[in-house]
C-alpha positions as CSV (number, residue, x, y, z in Angstrom):
1,X,-3.2,-58.7,-32.6
2,X,-5.1,-61.7,-33.7
3,X,-7.1,-65.2,-33.0
4,X,-6.4,-68.6,-32.4
5,X,-9.0,-71.5,-32.1
6,X,-7.3,-73.4,-29.1
7,X,-4.7,-73.1,-26.5
8,X,-2.0,-73.5,-28.6
9,X,-1.7,-73.7,-32.7
10,X,1.2,-75.5,-34.5
11,X,4.4,-73.7,-34.3
12,X,2.9,-71.0,-31.8
13,X,3.5,-70.5,-28.3
14,X,1.3,-71.4,-25.3
15,X,-1.6,-68.6,-25.0
16,X,-1.2,-66.4,-22.1
17,X,-3.9,-65.7,-19.6
18,X,-4.2,-62.1,-21.2
19,X,-4.7,-63.9,-24.8
20,X,-6.7,-66.6,-23.6
21,X,-9.3,-63.7,-21.7
22,X,-8.9,-61.5,-25.1
23,X,-9.9,-64.8,-27.1
24,X,-13.2,-65.2,-24.6
25,X,-14.1,-61.7,-25.1
26,X,-13.7,-61.7,-28.7
27,X,-16.1,-64.7,-28.9
28,X,-18.7,-63.0,-27.3
29,X,-18.6,-59.8,-29.0
30,X,-18.2,-62.1,-32.2
31,X,-21.5,-63.8,-31.5
32,X,-23.5,-60.6,-31.0
33,X,-22.4,-59.4,-34.5
34,X,-23.0,-62.5,-36.4
35,X,-26.7,-62.7,-34.9
36,X,-27.2,-59.5,-37.1
37,X,-26.2,-60.8,-40.3
38,X,-22.7,-60.3,-40.6
39,X,-20.3,-62.6,-42.1
40,X,-16.7,-62.8,-41.1
41,X,-13.3,-62.2,-43.0
42,X,-10.0,-62.8,-41.5
43,X,-7.0,-60.3,-42.5
44,X,-4.4,-61.8,-40.3
45,X,-0.4,-62.2,-41.2
46,X,2.7,-63.9,-39.7
47,X,4.9,-61.5,-37.6
48,X,7.9,-62.5,-40.3
49,X,6.0,-61.5,-43.2
50,X,4.6,-58.4,-41.4
51,X,8.2,-57.0,-40.5
52,X,9.6,-58.1,-43.9
53,X,6.5,-56.6,-46.3
54,X,5.8,-53.8,-43.9
55,X,9.4,-52.7,-43.9
56,X,9.5,-52.5,-47.7
57,X,6.4,-50.2,-47.4
58,X,8.2,-47.7,-45.2
59,X,11.0,-47.3,-47.6
60,X,9.3,-44.5,-49.7
61,X,8.6,-42.4,-46.5
62,X,12.3,-43.1,-45.4
63,X,13.5,-42.3,-48.9
64,X,11.6,-38.8,-48.7
65,X,12.6,-38.0,-45.3
66,X,16.4,-38.4,-46.1
67,X,16.1,-36.6,-49.3
68,X,14.4,-33.6,-48.0
69,X,17.0,-33.4,-45.0
70,X,20.0,-34.0,-47.4
71,X,18.8,-31.0,-49.9
72,X,17.5,-28.7,-47.1
73,X,20.7,-29.2,-45.0
74,X,23.5,-29.6,-47.7
75,X,24.2,-33.1,-46.5
76,X,24.0,-35.0,-43.3
77,X,26.7,-33.7,-41.7
78,X,27.9,-37.0,-40.1
79,X,31.4,-36.6,-41.5
80,X,31.7,-33.1,-40.0
81,X,30.1,-34.3,-36.8
82,X,32.6,-37.0,-36.6
83,X,35.6,-34.4,-37.5
84,X,34.8,-31.2,-35.2
85,X,32.6,-33.3,-32.1
86,X,33.2,-36.8,-31.8
87,X,31.7,-36.8,-28.4
88,X,28.6,-35.2,-29.4
89,X,28.5,-38.2,-32.3
90,X,28.7,-40.7,-29.5
91,X,25.9,-39.2,-27.5
92,X,23.4,-39.0,-30.3
93,X,24.1,-42.6,-30.8
94,X,23.4,-43.4,-26.9
95,X,20.3,-40.8,-27.2
96,X,19.0,-42.8,-30.4
97,X,19.4,-46.2,-28.5
98,X,18.0,-45.1,-25.2
99,X,15.0,-43.4,-27.3
100,X,13.8,-47.1,-28.6
101,X,11.9,-48.1,-25.2
102,X,10.0,-45.1,-24.2
103,X,9.1,-44.4,-27.9
104,X,7.8,-48.0,-28.1
105,X,5.6,-47.4,-25.2
106,X,4.3,-43.9,-26.8
107,X,4.0,-45.7,-30.0
108,X,1.4,-48.3,-28.4
109,X,-0.3,-45.4,-25.9
110,X,-1.2,-43.5,-29.3
111,X,-2.8,-46.2,-31.0
112,X,-4.9,-46.9,-27.7
113,X,-5.7,-43.3,-27.1
114,X,-6.8,-42.8,-31.0
115,X,-9.0,-46.1,-31.0
116,X,-10.3,-45.1,-27.5
117,X,-12.4,-42.2,-29.1
118,X,-14.4,-44.5,-31.0
119,X,-14.9,-47.5,-28.6
120,X,-18.1,-48.7,-26.7
121,X,-15.9,-47.9,-23.1
122,X,-13.5,-45.6,-23.7
123,X,-10.0,-46.3,-22.7
124,X,-11.6,-49.6,-20.8
125,X,-11.7,-51.4,-24.3
126,X,-8.2,-50.7,-24.7
127,X,-5.5,-53.1,-23.3
128,X,-1.7,-53.1,-23.1
129,X,0.9,-55.7,-22.6
130,X,4.3,-56.8,-22.8
131,X,5.6,-59.7,-25.3
132,X,8.3,-61.3,-23.2
133,X,9.7,-63.4,-26.2
134,X,9.6,-60.4,-28.3
135,X,10.8,-57.6,-25.6
136,X,7.9,-55.5,-27.1
137,X,5.1,-53.6,-25.7
138,X,1.7,-54.0,-27.7
139,X,-1.9,-52.5,-27.7
140,X,-5.0,-54.1,-28.6
141,X,-8.5,-53.2,-28.8
142,X,-11.4,-55.1,-27.3
143,X,-14.3,-53.3,-29.0
144,X,-15.6,-53.0,-32.6
145,X,-14.3,-50.0,-34.6
146,X,-15.5,-48.5,-37.8
147,X,-12.9,-49.1,-40.8
148,X,-11.9,-45.1,-40.6
149,X,-11.1,-45.2,-37.1
150,X,-9.3,-48.8,-37.1
151,X,-7.1,-47.0,-39.9
152,X,-6.6,-43.7,-38.1
153,X,-5.5,-45.5,-34.9
154,X,-3.2,-47.8,-36.8
155,X,-1.3,-45.1,-38.5
156,X,-1.4,-42.3,-36.2
157,X,2.1,-43.7,-33.9
158,X,4.1,-43.9,-37.2
159,X,2.7,-40.5,-38.4
160,X,3.5,-38.5,-35.4
161,X,6.7,-40.2,-34.2
162,X,8.2,-41.4,-37.6
163,X,7.4,-38.7,-40.3
164,X,6.4,-36.0,-38.1
165,X,9.8,-36.0,-36.4
166,X,11.3,-36.7,-39.7
167,X,10.0,-33.7,-41.4
168,X,10.6,-31.5,-38.6
169,X,14.4,-32.8,-38.3
170,X,14.4,-31.5,-41.8
171,X,13.6,-27.6,-40.9
172,X,15.7,-27.6,-37.9
173,X,18.9,-29.5,-39.4
174,X,19.4,-32.1,-36.5
175,X,20.4,-35.6,-37.6
176,X,19.4,-37.3,-34.4
177,X,15.7,-36.2,-34.7
178,X,16.0,-37.6,-38.5
179,X,17.5,-41.0,-37.1
180,X,14.4,-41.5,-34.4
181,X,12.0,-40.3,-37.3
182,X,13.4,-43.0,-39.2
183,X,13.4,-45.5,-36.8
184,X,10.2,-45.0,-35.7
185,X,8.9,-45.2,-39.2
186,X,10.1,-48.6,-39.2
187,X,8.4,-49.5,-36.0
188,X,5.2,-48.8,-37.7
189,X,6.0,-51.4,-40.4
190,X,3.3,-53.5,-39.3
191,X,0.8,-51.1,-38.9
192,X,1.1,-49.7,-42.5
193,X,0.8,-53.2,-43.8
194,X,-2.2,-54.3,-42.2
195,X,-3.7,-51.0,-42.9
196,X,-2.8,-51.6,-46.6
197,X,-4.4,-55.2,-46.3
198,X,-7.5,-53.5,-45.2
199,X,-7.5,-51.0,-47.7
200,X,-7.2,-53.2,-50.5
201,X,-9.8,-55.7,-49.1
202,X,-13.0,-55.1,-51.3
203,X,-16.0,-55.7,-48.8
204,X,-18.8,-57.7,-50.0
205,X,-20.9,-55.3,-48.2
206,X,-21.3,-51.5,-47.4
207,X,-21.7,-52.3,-43.8
208,X,-18.4,-53.2,-41.9
209,X,-17.0,-53.8,-38.5
210,X,-13.7,-54.1,-37.5
211,X,-12.1,-56.1,-34.5
212,X,-8.7,-56.8,-33.4
213,X,-7.8,-60.4,-33.0
214,X,-7.0,-61.4,-29.5
215,X,-3.9,-63.4,-30.3
216,X,-2.6,-62.9,-34.1
217,X,-1.2,-60.1,-36.1
218,X,-4.1,-58.5,-37.8
219,X,-7.9,-58.1,-37.4
220,X,-11.7,-59.4,-38.6
221,X,-13.8,-58.0,-40.6
222,X,-17.6,-58.3,-40.2
223,X,-19.7,-57.0,-43.1
224,X,-23.1,-57.2,-44.6
């Protein structure tokens, strides 16, 4: 998530009560961290750029899954499915579409569960919500995290639901699992982009603390 300095910003929506509450929580924790001699660096990005650039970063994983499935199973079998079992084809399409919502929830739950291992107050420092305008659930961490734990929690949903299911589909030869793996890998576009930004960012000090921004896509790096 991210940060705004006011109740509204240019070209942004009015902040919700949850966002305002997170912003106040962030200010308190930020003040305590800065008092210890840390400096602050924001690593944030627009939702549009996160979706575009992040999607491009998922392409190598998707291609690898598709190529592996194709050669292991002698093709994708879509034409055969259409010719021999049209009903099953439509069932697969329905299941794929129906899977979006529950797996989106599971995606955010995995974020929170992984981060909660390293937070000050466990699951109490994890907040879940729903963005009505985007029709999507979200998860944010209210507590400082180390760099390894932040990356771990960010990438695990895509790793498990996307790449994991994609690899399984290769060995069981199920095109539905492959399709779900591909869509869930795409669902991790923003996560992999934020992670790549964090990995590429060269910290000025050896000691770093990371925090989710309360209202924007991205995080804050505190370093000394």
